[in-house]
TIVEX-207043 format. One line per field, with one value per atom (N, C-alpha, C, O): residue in three letters; atom name; y negated, x negated, z. Coordinates in pm, whole numbers, plus 50000, padded with zeros to 5 digits. Example, Ala and Ser with C-alpha at 12.3 -4.5 7.8 and 13.67 -1.06 7.14 Angstrom:
residues 2
aa = [ALA, ALA, ALA, ALA, SER, SER, SER, SER]
at = [N, CA, C, O, N, CA, C, O]
py = [50569, 50450, 50330, 50332, 50225, 50106, 49997, 49886]
px = [48681, 48770, 48680, 48576, 48715, 48633, 48710, 48659]
pz = [50780, 50780, 50780, 50846, 50708, 50714, 50787, 50804]
END
This chain:
residues 99
aa = [MET, MET, MET, MET, LYS, LYS, LYS, LYS, THR, THR, THR, THR, ILE, ILE, ILE, ILE, ILE, ILE, ILE, ILE, GLU, GLU, GLU, GLU, ILE, ILE, ILE, ILE, ASP, ASP, ASP, ASP, CYS, CYS, CYS, CYS, GLY, GLY, GLY, GLY, ASP, ASP, ASP, ASP, ILE, ILE, ILE, ILE, PRO, PRO, PRO, PRO, PRO, PRO, PRO, PRO, GLY, GLY, GLY, GLY, CYS, CYS, CYS, CYS, GLY, GLY, GLY, GLY, LEU, LEU, LEU, LEU, ALA, ALA, ALA, ALA, CYS, CYS, CYS, CYS, GLY, GLY, GLY, GLY, ALA, ALA, ALA, ALA, CYS, CYS, CYS, CYS, ILE, ILE, ILE, ILE, GLN, GLN, GLN, GLN, GLU, GLU, GLU, GLU, ILE, ILE, ILE, ILE, ARG, ARG, ARG, ARG, GLU, GLU, GLU, GLU, THR, THR, THR, THR, VAL, VAL, VAL, VAL, GLU, GLU, GLU, GLU, ALA, ALA, ALA, ALA, MET, MET, MET, MET, ASP, ASP, ASP, ASP, GLY, GLY, GLY, GLY, VAL, VAL, VAL, VAL, LEU, LEU, LEU, LEU, GLY, GLY, GLY, GLY, PHE, PHE, PHE, PHE, ALA, ALA, ALA, ALA, LYS, LYS, LYS, LYS, HIS, HIS, HIS, HIS, LEU, LEU, LEU, LEU, ASP, ASP, ASP, ASP, ASP, ASP, ASP, ASP, LEU, LEU, LEU, LEU, ILE, ILE, ILE, ILE, GLU, GLU, GLU, GLU, ILE, ILE, ILE, ILE, GLU, GLU, GLU, GLU, HIS, HIS, HIS, HIS, ASP, ASP, ASP, ASP, PRO, PRO, PRO, PRO, GLN, GLN, GLN, GLN, LYS, LYS, LYS, LYS, VAL, VAL, VAL, VAL, SER, SER, SER, SER, PRO, PRO, PRO, PRO, GLN, GLN, GLN, GLN, ASP, ASP, ASP, ASP, LEU, LEU, LEU, LEU, ILE, ILE, ILE, ILE, GLU, GLU, GLU, GLU, ALA, ALA, ALA, ALA, LEU, LEU, LEU, LEU, SER, SER, SER, SER, LYS, LYS, LYS, LYS, LEU, LEU, LEU, LEU, PRO, PRO, PRO, PRO, THR, THR, THR, THR, ALA, ALA, ALA, ALA, HIS, HIS, HIS, HIS, GLU, GLU, GLU, GLU, GLY, GLY, GLY, GLY, PHE, PHE, PHE, PHE, PHE, PHE, PHE, PHE, GLN, GLN, GLN, GLN, LEU, LEU, LEU, LEU, THR, THR, THR, THR, LEU, LEU, LEU, LEU, ILE, ILE, ILE, ILE, GLU, GLU, GLU, GLU, SER, SER, SER, SER, ARG, ARG, ARG, ARG, THR, THR, THR, THR, GLU, GLU, GLU, GLU, ASN, ASN, ASN, ASN, GLN, GLN, GLN, GLN, ALA, ALA, ALA, ALA, ASP, ASP, ASP, ASP, ALA, ALA, ALA, ALA, PRO, PRO, PRO, PRO, GLY, GLY, GLY, GLY, SER, SER, SER, SER, ARG, ARG, ARG, ARG, THR, THR, THR, THR, SER, SER, SER, SER, ALA, ALA, ALA, ALA]
at = [N, CA, C, O, N, CA, C, O, N, CA, C, O, N, CA, C, O, N, CA, C, O, N, CA, C, O, N, CA, C, O, N, CA, C, O, N, CA, C, O, N, CA, C, O, N, CA, C, O, N, CA, C, O, N, CA, C, O, N, CA, C, O, N, CA, C, O, N, CA, C, O, N, CA, C, O, N, CA, C, O, N, CA, C, O, N, CA, C, O, N, CA, C, O, N, CA, C, O, N, CA, C, O, N, CA, C, O, N, CA, C, O, N, CA, C, O, N, CA, C, O, N, CA, C, O, N, CA, C, O, N, CA, C, O, N, CA, C, O, N, CA, C, O, N, CA, C, O, N, CA, C, O, N, CA, C, O, N, CA, C, O, N, CA, C, O, N, CA, C, O, N, CA, C, O, N, CA, C, O, N, CA, C, O, N, CA, C, O, N, CA, C, O, N, CA, C, O, N, CA, C, O, N, CA, C, O, N, CA, C, O, N, CA, C, O, N, CA, C, O, N, CA, C, O, N, CA, C, O, N, CA, C, O, N, CA, C, O, N, CA, C, O, N, CA, C, O, N, CA, C, O, N, CA, C, O, N, CA, C, O, N, CA, C, O, N, CA, C, O, N, CA, C, O, N, CA, C, O, N, CA, C, O, N, CA, C, O, N, CA, C, O, N, CA, C, O, N, CA, C, O, N, CA, C, O, N, CA, C, O, N, CA, C, O, N, CA, C, O, N, CA, C, O, N, CA, C, O, N, CA, C, O, N, CA, C, O, N, CA, C, O, N, CA, C, O, N, CA, C, O, N, CA, C, O, N, CA, C, O, N, CA, C, O, N, CA, C, O, N, CA, C, O, N, CA, C, O, N, CA, C, O, N, CA, C, O, N, CA, C, O, N, CA, C, O, N, CA, C, O, N, CA, C, O, N, CA, C, O, N, CA, C, O, N, CA, C, O, N, CA, C, O, N, CA, C, O, N, CA, C, O, N, CA, C, O, N, CA, C, O, N, CA, C, O]
py = [76070, 76057, 76070, 76084, 76053, 76081, 75964, 75886, 75954, 75785, 75885, 76003, 75793, 75858, 75725, 75621, 75739, 75620, 75665, 75776, 75593, 75570, 75561, 75472, 75617, 75581, 75567, 75651, 75434, 75382, 75429, 75432, 75465, 75517, 75395, 75410, 75283, 75185, 75210, 75269, 75137, 75168, 75266, 75266, 75345, 75504, 75580, 75626, 75585, 75674, 75788, 75850, 75836, 75898, 76091, 76143, 76134, 76296, 76255, 76347, 76130, 76082, 76076, 76129, 75998, 75953, 76081, 76142, 76105, 76208, 76340, 76450, 76302, 76455, 76523, 76605, 76445, 76477, 76523, 76449, 76674, 76752, 76701, 76708, 76651, 76564, 76425, 76356, 76395, 76273, 76296, 76239, 76396, 76467, 76523, 76572, 76515, 76594, 76528, 76538, 76442, 76268, 76227, 76186, 76188, 76170, 76259, 76217, 76366, 76479, 76458, 76451, 76448, 76434, 76321, 76340, 76231, 76069, 76085, 76075, 76104, 76097, 76218, 76180, 76361, 76443, 76425, 76479, 76352, 76309, 76223, 76241, 76112, 76023, 76092, 76176, 76055, 76112, 76074, 75971, 76135, 76148, 76173, 76165, 76209, 76279, 76426, 76503, 76464, 76602, 76720, 76841, 76603, 76679, 76587, 76464, 76664, 76599, 76703, 76824, 76616, 76701, 76554, 76432, 76654, 76568, 76609, 76725, 76515, 76546, 76519, 76427, 76563, 76548, 76412, 76393, 76356, 76187, 76067, 75968, 76110, 76020, 75938, 75839, 76060, 76008, 76091, 76203, 76057, 76155, 76135, 76015, 76219, 76216, 76288, 76405, 76205, 76187, 76198, 76111, 76315, 76310, 76264, 76322, 76149, 76149, 76116, 76130, 76076, 76042, 75879, 75822, 75815, 75675, 75599, 75481, 75681, 75595, 75577, 75490, 75742, 75685, 75625, 75519, 75682, 75616, 75534, 75570, 75406, 75340, 75362, 75437, 75317, 75326, 75214, 75225, 75112, 75021, 75077, 75052, 75162, 75223, 75296, 75282, 75389, 75487, 75388, 75412, 75292, 75202, 75161, 75202, 75119, 75037, 75126, 75078, 75292, 75413, 75405, 75372, 75440, 75496, 75368, 75404, 75219, 75127, 75158, 75127, 75197, 75188, 75320, 75337, 75401, 75514, 75498, 75402, 75535, 75675, 75598, 75484, 75684, 75584, 75618, 75560, 75714, 75709, 75624, 75626, 75541, 75408, 75279, 75183, 75325, 75129, 75075, 74956, 75202, 75183, 75100, 74989, 75167, 75150, 75160, 75111, 75235, 75282, 75198, 75166, 75122, 75023, 75155, 75270, 75072, 75189, 75098, 74984, 75175, 75119, 75202, 75321, 75138, 75209, 75220, 75121, 75317, 75373, 75410, 75389, 75467, 75501, 75512, 75552, 75507, 75550, 75582, 75494, 75720, 75754, 75808, 75852, 75824, 75938, 76036, 75988, 76143, 76267, 76269, 76340, 76169, 76167, 76039, 76026, 75984, 75879, 75946, 76029, 75878, 75893, 75911, 75884, 75981, 75986, 75863, 75866, 75785, 75628, 75597, 75585, 75579, 75493, 75370, 75316, 75320, 75172, 75123, 75157, 74997, 74893, 74951, 75036, 74873, 74890, 74758, 74643, 74821, 74725, 74759, 74862, 74684, 74670, 74644, 74553, 74688, 74660, 74698, 74681]
px = [74676, 74796, 74841, 74781, 74985, 75090, 75142, 75199, 75115, 75166, 75274, 75275, 75347, 75491, 75479, 75437, 75526, 75502, 75660, 75712, 75686, 75821, 75768, 75686, 75795, 75701, 75856, 75944, 75869, 75950, 75900, 75777, 75958, 75914, 75925, 75879, 75988, 76011, 76124, 76232, 76051, 76043, 75973, 75940, 75961, 75856, 75977, 76069, 75965, 76048, 76079, 76002, 76257, 76283, 76235, 76245, 76211, 76103, 75996, 75942, 75940, 75847, 75839, 75926, 75712, 75689, 75695, 75590, 75789, 75822, 75879, 75873, 75946, 75999, 75917, 75943, 75801, 75658, 75554, 75488, 75540, 75428, 75287, 75214, 75270, 75128, 75118, 75017, 75213, 75205, 75192, 75108, 75285, 75276, 75119, 75082, 75065, 74894, 74818, 74747, 74814, 74718, 74747, 74640, 74869, 74881, 74816, 74737, 74831, 74757, 74605, 74519, 74573, 74376, 74363, 74305, 74387, 74360, 74355, 74241, 74438, 74466, 74349, 74236, 74390, 74274, 74108, 74019, 74096, 73928, 73909, 73806, 74006, 73970, 73925, 73994, 73764, 73739, 73831, 73897, 73825, 73944, 74082, 74163, 74123, 74286, 74297, 74249, 74345, 74338, 74462, 74461, 74601, 74697, 74782, 74779, 74848, 74956, 75091, 75086, 75208, 75280, 75381, 75365, 75485, 75582, 75729, 75764, 75811, 75961, 76051, 76018, 76166, 76210, 76312, 76377, 76308, 76375, 76262, 76252, 76183, 76085, 75955, 75882, 75985, 75854, 75748, 75757, 75647, 75517, 75471, 75453, 75431, 75346, 75218, 75200, 75123, 75001, 74899, 74814, 74906, 74797, 74660, 74591, 74606, 74463, 74397, 74459, 74271, 74228, 74193, 74127, 74241, 74283, 74188, 74193, 74046, 73896, 73831, 73757, 73905, 73835, 73910, 73872, 74065, 74145, 74292, 74361, 74274, 74397, 74504, 74509, 74649, 74733, 74763, 74829, 74701, 74652, 74565, 74575, 74472, 74386, 74450, 74440, 74529, 74623, 74735, 74759, 74784, 74890, 74744, 74736, 74684, 74607, 74548, 74511, 74514, 74453, 74585, 74590, 74682, 74839, 74863, 74887, 74860, 74930, 74849, 74925, 74751, 74708, 74729, 74689, 74797, 74906, 75025, 75072, 75080, 75001, 74899, 74906, 74818, 74716, 74773, 74738, 74857, 74935, 75051, 75117, 75082, 75172, 75124, 75182, 74984, 74902, 74971, 74995, 75006, 75011, 75140, 75146, 75239, 75374, 75468, 75577, 75391, 75451, 75458, 75343, 75539, 75599, 75614, 75652, 75571, 75517, 75530, 75483, 75623, 75685, 75598, 75619, 75523, 75520, 75589, 75579, 75679, 75805, 75788, 75858, 75664, 75609, 75484, 75439, 75385, 75256, 75233, 75254, 75186, 75220, 75127, 75080, 75062, 74983, 75051, 75129, 75020, 75049, 75120, 75204, 75059, 75135, 75259, 75344, 75263, 75350, 75494, 75506, 75604, 75732, 75735, 75636, 75891, 75908, 76018, 76118, 75981, 76071, 75996, 75873, 76106, 76006, 75911, 75916, 75838, 75779, 75867, 75960, 75757, 75809, 75791, 75723, 75869, 75850, 75789, 75826, 75642, 75558, 75577, 75528, 75642, 75567, 75470, 75400, 75432, 75299, 75303, 75205]
pz = [80347, 80337, 80134, 80028, 80185, 80056, 80031, 80108, 79896, 79813, 79738, 79703, 79734, 79629, 79545, 79595, 79392, 79275, 79203, 79192, 79182, 79081, 78934, 78911, 78863, 78675, 78629, 78644, 78565, 78483, 78344, 78339, 78235, 78112, 77992, 77879, 78036, 77929, 77835, 77844, 77728, 77588, 77502, 77383, 77595, 77521, 77467, 77535, 77359, 77269, 77332, 77405, 77292, 77426, 77409, 77298, 77472, 77461, 77531, 77593, 77546, 77650, 77707, 77776, 77791, 77919, 78070, 78090, 78142, 78269, 78213, 78266, 78072, 78005, 77886, 77798, 77926, 77765, 77855, 77929, 77844, 77852, 77873, 77972, 77759, 77751, 77813, 77805, 77865, 77986, 78105, 78176, 78151, 78271, 78290, 78396, 78218, 78185, 78214, 78315, 78127, 78164, 78255, 78300, 78369, 78502, 78576, 78661, 78562, 78649, 78603, 78691, 78476, 78483, 78549, 78655, 78536, 78580, 78721, 78767, 78796, 78909, 78978, 79006, 78999, 78996, 78970, 79035, 78879, 78841, 78956, 79021, 79000, 79111, 79211, 79269, 79256, 79402, 79531, 79543, 79585, 79720, 79698, 79791, 79551, 79549, 79576, 79493, 79667, 79697, 79659, 79679, 79577, 79537, 79442, 79435, 79381, 79309, 79269, 79248, 79266, 79254, 79142, 79134, 79071, 79019, 79026, 79005, 79055, 79093, 79015, 78940, 78994, 78896, 78868, 78766, 78945, 78956, 78952, 79024, 78845, 78796, 78911, 78903, 79026, 79073, 79082, 79030, 79140, 79176, 79276, 79297, 79376, 79487, 79507, 79472, 79570, 79550, 79640, 79658, 79703, 79839, 79818, 79734, 79898, 79852, 80034, 80140, 80013, 80130, 80141, 80053, 80250, 80207, 80214, 80178, 80283, 80274, 80151, 80106, 80083, 79917, 79850, 79800, 79822, 79710, 79828, 79923, 79738, 79755, 79728, 79631, 79784, 79677, 79566, 79462, 79615, 79475, 79366, 79246, 79428, 79293, 79225, 79103, 79275, 79227, 79128, 79010, 79196, 79054, 78970, 78854, 79000, 78857, 78780, 78672, 78801, 78721, 78633, 78514, 78708, 78637, 78530, 78415, 78554, 78508, 78368, 78276, 78326, 78190, 78099, 77984, 78175, 78077, 78045, 78106, 77993, 77874, 77767, 77721, 77748, 77658, 77488, 77385, 77500, 77324, 77310, 77206, 77421, 77403, 77492, 77544, 77483, 77522, 77668, 77687, 77787, 77896, 77910, 77963, 77859, 77905, 78034, 78061, 78096, 78238, 78305, 78333, 78364, 78487, 78647, 78667, 78702, 78839, 78924, 78925, 79027, 79157, 79297, 79321, 79360, 79486, 79578, 79650, 79630, 79649, 79872, 79971, 79844, 79978, 80013, 79905, 80090, 80119, 80280, 80363, 80320, 80493, 80493, 80389, 80623, 80609, 80733, 80815, 80735, 80844, 80963, 81019, 80982, 81166, 81140, 81228, 81066, 81065, 81006, 80916, 81094, 81029, 80910, 80842, 80832, 80704, 80678, 80606, 80736, 80687, 80592, 80589, 80480, 80363, 80369, 80479, 80295, 80321, 80196, 80123, 80227, 80124, 79942, 79885, 79911, 79756, 79698, 79720, 79583, 79541, 79397, 79352, 79328, 79208, 79122, 79165, 79009, 78928, 78804, 78732]
END
């Protein structure tokens, strides 16, 4: 399954968030430490894509884990689930869910 999440850095100071290597590394380490996560990619438009086994980790599990980040700014990330699909589903976007 692939899940795409938009990350809005909110009021985090400029130069932080998805423009900051430390924040991106923290996101990567957080999701890659979860049992069932198979891959991670950051897109240029504040989107991250996570490939995962849906029987081990759900899109909601990913949202919950990322909502605590970045730790340096006490969880300022605002997350929106953009799409979650299995490999054999069409590429049509799913519904948006804010967290």
